[in-house]
Phi, psi and omega in degrees: 000153179269138181247154180307136179062017177074021179287161183282336182228160176277151175274153178294164178302148181068019176240152176260138172272143175210159180210130180241129178238125187282340182087175183219097178053229178265005184274307183234125181279161178288161176207151177232125176245134179220123180052046176071018175237130177280119184269322183219135176192168177296323179302319180281349179061041181229025175241161180206180178293139178105218182268129177248125188232137174240126176261124185236137174294121184289347179272312185250352177079011179284136178289126181260318184197150173235153177197161177233144180233110180284106182278346184279311185276349181096000000 
C-alpha cells in the first residue's frame, strides 16, 4: 500500500506524516512534504540555498508560511 509522503509506514491516527529531503548540491533540490502535500520543492520554485523552512499549524496541518535563509552569504 502507498503511505502519505512516500513513507515506509503509516502514521497513527491524529498524527501528520512528513518527509524532508535535503537535496544534493545543484543536482537535486530540497523538498518538504507534509500530510501528502508538497509544501516546498524546486518544481514549486520556493526553495533556495541554505535553510528551507515551512511553518505549519499543528492543529489542522494548514501551511502558514514558507521561507529560506541563505546561511552562506549571511
